[in-house]
FIKOLZA-1660 file (N, C-alpha, C; in steps of 0.1 Angstrom, whole numbers, plus 5000, padded with zeros to 4 digits):
% residues 175
   i   px   py   pz ch aa at
   1 6746 3991 6993  A  X  N
   1 6745 4005 6991  A  X CA
   1 6758 4012 6994  A  X  C
   2 6763 4020 6985  A  X  N
   2 6775 4027 6988  A  X CA
   2 6773 4039 6997  A  X  C
   3 6784 4043 7003  A  X  N
   3 6784 4053 7014  A  X CA
   3 6777 4066 7009  A  X  C
   4 6780 4072 6997  A  X  N
   4 6773 4084 6993  A  X CA
   4 6758 4082 6992  A  X  C
   5 6754 4070 6987  A  X  N
   5 6739 4067 6986  A  X CA
   5 6733 4067 6999  A  X  C
   6 6739 4061 7009  A  X  N
   6 6734 4060 7023  A  X CA
   6 6732 4074 7029  A  X  C
   7 6743 4082 7027  A  X  N
   7 6742 4095 7033  A  X CA
   7 6731 4103 7026  A  X  C
   8 6729 4102 7013  A  X  N
   8 6718 4109 7006  A  X CA
   8 6705 4104 7011  A  X  C
   9 6703 4091 7013  A  X  N
   9 6691 4085 7017  A  X CA
   9 6687 4090 7031  A  X  C
  10 6696 4090 7040  A  X  N
  10 6693 4094 7054  A  X CA
  10 6690 4109 7054  A  X  C
  11 6697 4117 7045  A  X  N
  11 6694 4131 7045  A  X CA
  11 6680 4134 7039  A  X  C
  12 6676 4125 7029  A  X  N
  12 6662 4126 7024  A  X CA
  12 6652 4123 7035  A  X  C
  13 6655 4113 7044  A  X  N
  13 6646 4111 7055  A  X CA
  13 6645 4123 7063  A  X  C
  14 6656 4130 7066  A  X  N
  14 6655 4143 7074  A  X CA
  14 6646 4153 7067  A  X  C
  15 6648 4155 7054  A  X  N
  15 6640 4165 7046  A  X CA
  15 6626 4161 7047  A  X  C
  16 6622 4148 7048  A  X  N
  16 6608 4144 7049  A  X CA
  16 6603 4145 7063  A  X  C
  17 6612 4149 7073  A  X  N
  17 6607 4151 7087  A  X CA
  17 6610 4139 7096  A  X  C
  18 6617 4129 7091  A  X  N
  18 6620 4117 7099  A  X CA
  18 6634 4116 7102  A  X  C
  19 6637 4115 7115  A  X  N
  19 6651 4114 7120  A  X CA
  19 6655 4100 7117  A  X  C
  20 6666 4098 7109  A  X  N
  20 6671 4085 7107  A  X CA
  20 6678 4079 7119  A  X  C
  21 6675 4067 7122  A  X  N
  21 6680 4060 7134  A  X CA
  21 6684 4046 7130  A  X  C
  22 6695 4041 7137  A  X  N
  22 6698 4027 7135  A  X CA
  22 6694 4019 7148  A  X  C
  23 6689 4007 7146  A  X  N
  23 6685 3999 7157  A  X CA
  23 6694 3986 7156  A  X  C
  24 6700 3981 7167  A  X  N
  24 6708 3969 7166  A  X CA
  24 6702 3958 7174  A  X  C
  25 6698 3947 7167  A  X  N
  25 6693 3936 7174  A  X CA
  25 6703 3925 7174  A  X  C
  26 6707 3921 7186  A  X  N
  26 6717 3911 7188  A  X CA
  26 6710 3898 7192  A  X  C
  27 6715 3887 7186  A  X  N
  27 6709 3874 7188  A  X CA
  27 6720 3864 7191  A  X  C
  28 6716 3853 7199  A  X  N
  28 6725 3842 7202  A  X CA
  28 6716 3830 7204  A  X  C
  29 6720 3819 7198  A  X  N
  29 6713 3807 7199  A  X CA
  29 6698 3808 7196  A  X  C
  30 6695 3816 7186  A  X  N
  30 6681 3818 7181  A  X CA
  30 6673 3826 7191  A  X  C
  31 6679 3833 7200  A  X  N
  31 6672 3842 7210  A  X CA
  31 6676 3856 7208  A  X  C
  32 6668 3865 7212  A  X  N
  32 6670 3880 7210  A  X CA
  32 6674 3886 7223  A  X  C
  33 6684 3894 7223  A  X  N
  33 6689 3901 7234  A  X CA
  33 6681 3915 7236  A  X  C
  34 6675 3917 7247  A  X  N
  34 6669 3930 7250  A  X CA
  34 6675 3935 7263  A  X  C
  35 6674 3948 7264  A  X  N
  35 6680 3955 7276  A  X CA
  35 6670 3962 7283  A  X  C
  36 6672 3964 7296  A  X  N
  36 6662 3972 7304  A  X CA
  36 6668 3986 7306  A  X  C
  37 6661 3996 7301  A  X  N
  37 6665 4010 7303  A  X CA
  37 6658 4015 7315  A  X  C
  38 6666 4016 7326  A  X  N
  38 6660 4021 7339  A  X CA
  38 6654 4034 7338  A  X  C
  39 6660 4043 7330  A  X  N
  39 6655 4057 7328  A  X CA
  39 6641 4057 7323  A  X  C
  40 6637 4048 7314  A  X  N
  40 6624 4047 7308  A  X CA
  40 6615 4036 7314  A  X  C
  41 6621 4028 7323  A  X  N
  41 6614 4017 7329  A  X CA
  41 6608 4008 7319  A  X  C
  42 6616 4004 7309  A  X  N
  42 6611 3995 7299  A  X CA
  42 6622 3987 7292  A  X  C
  43 6618 3976 7286  A  X  N
  43 6628 3968 7279  A  X CA
  43 6629 3974 7265  A  X  C
  44 6642 3974 7259  A  X  N
  44 6644 3981 7247  A  X CA
  44 6655 3973 7239  A  X  C
  45 6656 3977 7226  A  X  N
  45 6667 3974 7218  A  X CA
  45 6677 3986 7218  A  X  C
  46 6689 3984 7215  A  X  N
  46 6698 3995 7214  A  X CA
  46 6695 4003 7201  A  X  C
  47 6695 4016 7202  A  X  N
  47 6693 4024 7190  A  X CA
  47 6699 4038 7192  A  X  C
  48 6701 4044 7181  A  X  N
  48 6706 4058 7181  A  X CA
  48 6703 4065 7168  A  X  C
  49 6703 4078 7168  A  X  N
  49 6701 4086 7156  A  X CA
  49 6714 4085 7147  A  X  C
  50 6712 4087 7134  A  X  N
  50 6723 4088 7125  A  X CA
  50 6726 4103 7123  A  X  C
  51 6738 4107 7127  A  X  N
  51 6742 4121 7126  A  X CA
  51 6744 4126 7112  A  X  C
  52 6743 4139 7110  A  X  N
  52 6746 4144 7096  A  X CA
  52 6759 4140 7091  A  X  C
  53 6759 4135 7078  A  X  N
  53 6771 4130 7072  A  X CA
  53 6776 4117 7076  A  X  C
  54 6769 4110 7085  A  X  N
  54 6774 4098 7091  A  X CA
  54 6768 4086 7083  A  X  C
  55 6776 4075 7082  A  X  N
  55 6771 4063 7075  A  X CA
  55 6764 4054 7086  A  X  C
  56 6757 4044 7082  A  X  N
  56 6751 4034 7091  A  X CA
  56 6762 4028 7100  A  X  C
  57 6773 4024 7093  A  X  N
  57 6784 4017 7100  A  X CA
  57 6790 4026 7111  A  X  C
  58 6792 4039 7108  A  X  N
  58 6797 4048 7118  A  X CA
  58 6787 4050 7130  A  X  C
  59 6774 4051 7126  A  X  N
  59 6764 4052 7137  A  X CA
  59 6763 4039 7146  A  X  C
  60 6765 4028 7139  A  X  N
  60 6764 4015 7147  A  X CA
  60 6777 4014 7156  A  X  C
  61 6788 4018 7151  A  X  N
  61 6800 4018 7160  A  X CA
  61 6798 4027 7172  A  X  C
  62 6793 4039 7169  A  X  N
  62 6790 4048 7180  A  X CA
  62 6780 4043 7190  A  X  C
  63 6770 4036 7185  A  X  N
  63 6760 4030 7193  A  X CA
  63 6766 4019 7202  A  X  C
  64 6774 4011 7197  A  X  N
  64 6781 4000 7205  A  X CA
  64 6789 4007 7216  A  X  C
  65 6797 4016 7212  A  X  N
  65 6806 4023 7221  A  X CA
  65 6798 4030 7232  A  X  C
  66 6788 4037 7229  A  X  N
  66 6780 4045 7238  A  X CA
  66 6771 4037 7247  A  X  C
  67 6765 4027 7242  A  X  N
  67 6754 4020 7249  A  X CA
  67 6757 4006 7254  A  X  C
  68 6764 3998 7246  A  X  N
  68 6766 3984 7250  A  X CA
  68 6779 3981 7256  A  X  C
  69 6790 3988 7250  A  X  N
  69 6803 3985 7255  A  X CA
  69 6811 3978 7244  A  X  C
  70 6823 3982 7242  A  X  N
  70 6831 3976 7231  A  X CA
  70 6835 3962 7233  A  X  C
  71 6834 3957 7245  A  X  N
  71 6837 3942 7247  A  X CA
  71 6828 3933 7239  A  X  C
  72 6816 3938 7235  A  X  N
  72 6807 3930 7227  A  X CA
  72 6812 3927 7213  A  X  C
  73 6821 3935 7208  A  X  N
  73 6826 3934 7194  A  X CA
  73 6833 3920 7193  A  X  C
  74 6841 3916 7203  A  X  N
  74 6847 3903 7203  A  X CA
  74 6838 3891 7202  A  X  C
  75 6825 3893 7205  A  X  N
  75 6815 3883 7205  A  X CA
  75 6808 3881 7192  A  X  C
  76 6810 3891 7183  A  X  N
  76 6803 3890 7170  A  X CA
  76 6807 3878 7162  A  X  C
  77 6797 3870 7157  A  X  N
  77 6800 3858 7149  A  X CA
  77 6797 3861 7134  A  X  C
  78 6791 3872 7131  A  X  N
  78 6788 3875 7117  A  X CA
  78 6787 3890 7116  A  X  C
  79 6788 3895 7104  A  X  N
  79 6788 3910 7102  A  X CA
  79 6774 3915 7105  A  X  C
  80 6773 3927 7109  A  X  N
  80 6760 3934 7111  A  X CA
  80 6753 3935 7097  A  X  C
  81 6740 3932 7097  A  X  N
  81 6733 3931 7084  A  X CA
  81 6720 3939 7086  A  X  C
  82 6717 3947 7076  A  X  N
  82 6705 3955 7075  A  X CA
  82 6694 3945 7072  A  X  C
  83 6684 3943 7081  A  X  N
  83 6673 3934 7079  A  X CA
  83 6659 3940 7077  A  X  C
  84 6658 3953 7079  A  X  N
  84 6645 3959 7077  A  X CA
  84 6646 3974 7079  A  X  C
  85 6635 3981 7076  A  X  N
  85 6633 3995 7078  A  X CA
  85 6619 3997 7083  A  X  C
  86 6617 4007 7091  A  X  N
  86 6603 4010 7096  A  X CA
  86 6602 4025 7099  A  X  C
  87 6593 4032 7092  A  X  N
  87 6590 4046 7095  A  X CA
  87 6580 4047 7105  A  X  C
  88 6582 4056 7115  A  X  N
  88 6573 4058 7126  A  X CA
  88 6570 4072 7129  A  X  C
  89 6558 4077 7126  A  X  N
  89 6554 4091 7129  A  X CA
  89 6550 4092 7144  A  X  C
  90 6554 4103 7149  A  X  N
  90 6551 4106 7163  A  X CA
  90 6536 4109 7164  A  X  C
  91 6530 4108 7176  A  X  N
  91 6516 4112 7178  A  X CA
  91 6515 4127 7175  A  X  C
  92 6504 4131 7170  A  X  N
  92 6502 4145 7166  A  X CA
  92 6506 4155 7177  A  X  C
  93 6503 4152 7190  A  X  N
  93 6506 4161 7201  A  X CA
  93 6521 4164 7202  A  X  C
  94 6530 4155 7197  A  X  N
  94 6544 4158 7199  A  X CA
  94 6551 4160 7186  A  X  C
  95 6544 4159 7174  A  X  N
  95 6550 4163 7162  A  X CA
  95 6554 4177 7162  A  X  C
  96 6567 4180 7157  A  X  N
  96 6571 4194 7157  A  X CA
  96 6578 4198 7170  A  X  C
  97 6578 4190 7180  A  X  N
  97 6584 4194 7193  A  X CA
  97 6599 4194 7192  A  X  C
  98 6605 4188 7182  A  X  N
  98 6620 4188 7181  A  X CA
  98 6623 4192 7166  A  X  C
  99 6635 4199 7165  A  X  N
  99 6640 4203 7152  A  X CA
  99 6653 4195 7149  A  X  C
 100 6656 4194 7136  A  X  N
 100 6668 4188 7132  A  X CA
 100 6673 4196 7119  A  X  C
 101 6684 4193 7115  A  X  N
 101 6690 4199 7103  A  X CA
 101 6694 4189 7092  A  X  C
 102 6692 4193 7080  A  X  N
 102 6697 4185 7069  A  X CA
 102 6712 4186 7068  A  X  C
 103 6718 4179 7059  A  X  N
 103 6732 4180 7057  A  X CA
 103 6736 4194 7052  A  X  C
 104 6727 4200 7045  A  X  N
 104 6730 4214 7040  A  X CA
 104 6727 4225 7050  A  X  C
 105 6722 4221 7062  A  X  N
 105 6720 4230 7073  A  X CA
 105 6706 4236 7074  A  X  C
 106 6697 4231 7065  A  X  N
 106 6683 4235 7065  A  X CA
 106 6676 4230 7078  A  X  C
 107 6669 4238 7085  A  X  N
 107 6662 4234 7097  A  X CA
 107 6649 4228 7093  A  X  C
 108 6647 4216 7099  A  X  N
 108 6635 4208 7096  A  X CA
 108 6628 4204 7109  A  X  C
 109 6615 4205 7109  A  X  N
 109 6607 4200 7120  A  X CA
 109 6605 4185 7120  A  X  C
 110 6609 4179 7131  A  X  N
 110 6608 4164 7131  A  X CA
 110 6594 4159 7134  A  X  C
 111 6589 4150 7125  A  X  N
 111 6576 4145 7127  A  X CA
 111 6576 4130 7131  A  X  C
 112 6588 4124 7131  A  X  N
 112 6589 4110 7134  A  X CA
 112 6603 4105 7132  A  X  C
 113 6605 4092 7132  A  X  N
 113 6618 4085 7130  A  X CA
 113 6617 4075 7119  A  X  C
 114 6628 4073 7112  A  X  N
 114 6630 4063 7102  A  X CA
 114 6640 4053 7108  A  X  C
 115 6636 4041 7111  A  X  N
 115 6645 4031 7117  A  X CA
 115 6651 4022 7107  A  X  C
 116 6664 4021 7107  A  X  N
 116 6671 4011 7099  A  X CA
 116 6675 4000 7109  A  X  C
 117 6670 3988 7106  A  X  N
 117 6671 3977 7116  A  X CA
 117 6682 3968 7112  A  X  C
 118 6692 3966 7121  A  X  N
 118 6704 3958 7118  A  X CA
 118 6704 3946 7128  A  X  C
 119 6709 3935 7123  A  X  N
 119 6710 3923 7132  A  X CA
 119 6725 3919 7132  A  X  C
 120 6728 3912 7143  A  X  N
 120 6742 3907 7145  A  X CA
 120 6741 3895 7154  A  X  C
 121 6748 3884 7151  A  X  N
 121 6749 3873 7160  A  X CA
 121 6761 3874 7169  A  X  C
 122 6759 3870 7181  A  X  N
 122 6770 3870 7191  A  X CA
 122 6772 3856 7196  A  X  C
 123 6784 3853 7201  A  X  N
 123 6789 3840 7204  A  X CA
 123 6784 3834 7217  A  X  C
 124 6780 3842 7227  A  X  N
 124 6775 3837 7239  A  X CA
 124 6766 3846 7246  A  X  C
 125 6759 3841 7256  A  X  N
 125 6748 3849 7263  A  X CA
 125 6753 3856 7275  A  X  C
 126 6766 3856 7278  A  X  N
 126 6771 3864 7289  A  X CA
 126 6773 3878 7286  A  X  C
 127 6764 3886 7291  A  X  N
 127 6764 3901 7288  A  X CA
 127 6768 3908 7301  A  X  C
 128 6778 3917 7300  A  X  N
 128 6782 3925 7311  A  X CA
 128 6775 3939 7311  A  X  C
 129 6763 3939 7317  A  X  N
 129 6756 3952 7317  A  X CA
 129 6763 3963 7325  A  X  C
 130 6773 3960 7333  A  X  N
 130 6780 3970 7340  A  X CA
 130 6788 3978 7331  A  X  C
 131 6791 3973 7319  A  X  N
 131 6798 3981 7308  A  X CA
 131 6789 3988 7299  A  X  C
 132 6776 3988 7302  A  X  N
 132 6766 3994 7293  A  X CA
 132 6759 4005 7300  A  X  C
 133 6750 4011 7293  A  X  N
 133 6741 4021 7300  A  X CA
 133 6728 4015 7305  A  X  C
 134 6727 4002 7304  A  X  N
 134 6715 3995 7308  A  X CA
 134 6716 3989 7322  A  X  C
 135 6704 3987 7328  A  X  N
 135 6703 3981 7341  A  X CA
 135 6703 3966 7341  A  X  C
 136 6699 3960 7330  A  X  N
 136 6698 3945 7329  A  X CA
 136 6696 3941 7315  A  X  C
 137 6698 3928 7312  A  X  N
 137 6696 3923 7299  A  X CA
 137 6691 3909 7300  A  X  C
 138 6685 3904 7289  A  X  N
 138 6678 3891 7289  A  X CA
 138 6677 3886 7275  A  X  C
 139 6679 3873 7273  A  X  N
 139 6677 3867 7260  A  X CA
 139 6663 3861 7259  A  X  C
 140 6655 3864 7249  A  X  N
 140 6641 3859 7248  A  X CA
 140 6639 3852 7235  A  X  C
 141 6631 3842 7235  A  X  N
 141 6626 3836 7223  A  X CA
 141 6616 3845 7217  A  X  C
 142 6611 3841 7205  A  X  N
 142 6601 3850 7198  A  X CA
 142 6588 3852 7206  A  X  C
 143 6583 3842 7211  A  X  N
 143 6570 3843 7219  A  X CA
 143 6572 3852 7231  A  X  C
 144 6583 3850 7238  A  X  N
 144 6586 3859 7250  A  X CA
 144 6587 3873 7246  A  X  C
 145 6595 3876 7236  A  X  N
 145 6597 3889 7231  A  X CA
 145 6584 3896 7227  A  X  C
 146 6576 3888 7219  A  X  N
 146 6563 3894 7215  A  X CA
 146 6555 3898 7227  A  X  C
 147 6555 3889 7237  A  X  N
 147 6547 3893 7249  A  X CA
 147 6552 3906 7256  A  X  C
 148 6565 3907 7257  A  X  N
 148 6571 3919 7263  A  X CA
 148 6567 3931 7255  A  X  C
 149 6568 3931 7242  A  X  N
 149 6566 3942 7233  A  X CA
 149 6551 3946 7232  A  X  C
 150 6543 3936 7232  A  X  N
 150 6528 3938 7232  A  X CA
 150 6523 3945 7244  A  X  C
 151 6531 3945 7255  A  X  N
 151 6527 3951 7267  A  X CA
 151 6534 3965 7269  A  X  C
 152 6540 3970 7259  A  X  N
 152 6546 3983 7260  A  X CA
 152 6535 3994 7259  A  X  C
 153 6537 4005 7266  A  X  N
 153 6527 4015 7267  A  X CA
 153 6528 4024 7254  A  X  C
 154 6540 4027 7249  A  X  N
 154 6542 4035 7238  A  X CA
 154 6538 4028 7225  A  X  C
 155 6527 4032 7219  A  X  N
 155 6522 4025 7207  A  X CA
 155 6532 4025 7196  A  X  C
 156 6538 4036 7193  A  X  N
 156 6547 4037 7181  A  X CA
 156 6559 4028 7184  A  X  C
 157 6565 4029 7196  A  X  N
 157 6576 4020 7199  A  X CA
 157 6573 4006 7198  A  X  C
 158 6561 4002 7203  A  X  N
 158 6556 3988 7202  A  X CA
 158 6555 3984 7188  A  X  C
 159 6550 3992 7179  A  X  N
 159 6549 3988 7165  A  X CA
 159 6563 3986 7158  A  X  C
 160 6572 3995 7162  A  X  N
 160 6586 3993 7156  A  X CA
 160 6592 3980 7162  A  X  C
 161 6591 3978 7175  A  X  N
 161 6597 3966 7180  A  X CA
 161 6591 3953 7175  A  X  C
 162 6578 3953 7174  A  X  N
 162 6571 3941 7168  A  X CA
 162 6576 3939 7153  A  X  C
 163 6577 3950 7146  A  X  N
 163 6582 3949 7132  A  X CA
 163 6596 3943 7132  A  X  C
 164 6605 3948 7141  A  X  N
 164 6618 3943 7141  A  X CA
 164 6619 3928 7145  A  X  C
 165 6611 3924 7154  A  X  N
 165 6610 3910 7158  A  X CA
 165 6606 3902 7147  A  X  C
 166 6595 3906 7140  A  X  N
 166 6590 3898 7128  A  X CA
 166 6601 3897 7117  A  X  C
 167 6609 3907 7115  A  X  N
 167 6620 3907 7106  A  X CA
 167 6630 3896 7110  A  X  C
 168 6633 3895 7123  A  X  N
 168 6643 3885 7128  A  X CA
 168 6637 3871 7126  A  X  C
 169 6624 3869 7129  A  X  N
 169 6617 3856 7128  A  X CA
 169 6617 3852 7114  A  X  C
 170 6613 3861 7105  A  X  N
 170 6612 3858 7090  A  X CA
 170 6625 3853 7084  A  X  C
 171 6636 3857 7090  A  X  N
 171 6649 3853 7085  A  X CA
 171 6655 3841 7093  A  X  C
 172 6647 3836 7102  A  X  N
 172 6651 3824 7110  A  X CA
 172 6662 3828 7120  A  X  C
 173 6664 3840 7124  A  X  N
 173 6674 3844 7133  A  X CA
 173 6669 3843 7148  A  X  C
 174 6656 3843 7150  A  X  N
 174 6650 3841 7163  A  X CA
 174 6638 3832 7161  A  X  C
 175 6636 3822 7170  A  X  N
 175 6625 3813 7169  A  X CA
 175 6617 3814 7182  A  X  C
% end
């Protein structure tokens, strides 16, 4: 997909009330890297919203810089690849609690998120969480990751994470 098409697609997501977001799933030796977000007291994937006029690549670079640390770039063994998409509506009680703008400046009430799921292989399992925003990290096989995600309290996030995990498993990136 060319850059103008991506920007149009994510702006259409906004117009539909869904904040476009990128999620980055890192793998090594057929295992999935998850991080512990102390602020939320849960295991997570790295993710961030796609800003107005921003491409997926720009959002992913910002995500790496802001959350994981640029040292991880030297560990990449393959290009980041879009492996899935997942639309997630917020529960009714929080729909409309946040606003966003389209690229034309139109104010839109956010009803959920549209996740664009990317994967990337890294060369080793040594992760320096001191260079990240996270408290801890761990590599999990598919069964371990499924157990962790099935025990999440946030239903929508659980569905997105399970979907992302299934995308990795279906492509043979995690076993």
